[in-house]
N, C-alpha and C positions, 0 to 999 in steps of 0.2 A: 338346358346348357343344355347348345349343340358342343359338339367333337366328332369332325369330323375323320370320315377314312378316304386312306389314300392320302395320310400325314404327316408328319413323326411327332410328336411334343417332349419337353422338358418338364423337371420335377419343376423345375419359373417361369414354370406355365405361355412359355416360348411355344409356337407351331411353328413347323418346316418341309414346305412342300421339294423335295429333294428333281434338278430337275438339269440334269446329265452334264453334272459339274462343279452346277451351282444346284444354290439355297437360294429359295422366297420365305422368306424368313419375318413371325408377324408373334400378336398378343390371342389366347382364343378367349372363347368366348369369357371361360370361366375366369380370365383375370378383365378385363377392362369388363363385367357386371361388378366386382367386389374389390376394383376402383369409382365406380359412378361415376360423370360426365366425367368426360377429355376434355378440356380447356386448352390444353399447348403439348405440340410435339414438338421437341427437337430432332433431328436425325440429324444421321452421323454424317461423318464430312463423305464425298465419293474415293476410294485407294485407300484410304483407316485401313490397318491393319490387327487383325483382332486375336484372341490366340480366343478356346472357348473359356464358356466364363466371364468376360471381363465386359464393360457394360456398352452396348452398338448402341442405344437410344435411351433419352429421358423420359419422359410423362409425367405432365401434369392431367391433371385433373380437379374441382372442387373438393376434394377427402384427400386428400397428398400429391405428395409429386412418391413418382414409386423410375426405380432404376428396368432397362428388358436389356437380358445380359443373354449374348451372343452361345447361342446351340454348339455354332464348329468353329473348329481356327478358322478361317477367311482372311481377304478385303472383302469391303465392301465395290458395287462393281457399276448400282443406279442408287436411288431412293425412288420410296411412292414420295413425291411435290404435291403433293396433292395435298396434304398431312398438315401443312403449313399453312396451307387458310380452312381448310375442310379436320380440326383433326378427329370431331361427331364419324367420322367415321367408320374413329377405331371400337365405335360404342355401337353406330350403322349396322359398318360388314365388313369384322373382325377379320377376319374368310377367304374376305374376296377386292373389295375396293380399301379397305382397309390396311393395307398387305403395307407393313415397312424398308422392308428395304430385299435385295438381291445381292446375294452375294456371291464368287468364286471363292469357294473349299478346296483348303493346302490338305487334303487326309478326305482322302474316294472312304473311307470307315467309321469313321464318328459315328452317319447317322448312327449304325447298330447299334450305338452304345445308346440312344435317348426311344421313349418309350413309345409301346402302342396304342393304339384308340385304346383299346379293353385295360392296359395299363395301366394309360395316365386317366380314367376315366377311374378307374380303382382310387390313386394319387390324392381326383378329389374329395371321392369319398371320403376320408382319414380323419 
């Protein structure tokens, strides 16, 4: 299982890369391995306003459907349209090609509430 440095993590297994007031969001390698083969992604609408903890998108795998939650209060600015035709990118490349969306953060301090790579590793070992 890969846990990348330079990213922040939620207890719901999303990763966040902070980009100057914006954030790129995806699911972790741990999450994709637990879901199994992902066959469909319901991407969020551009402009959608979300509070931390609200559903940002829905993933369907051969095992089950799963919600992906927003790790911060935000507005969706961009989505990874490749996932519509290539949902398997979430399995093959969760940190690179399989990102889900880029959001504009409403509260620049919220990322401080997320887990460091070391803390997330401990969380997955529970």
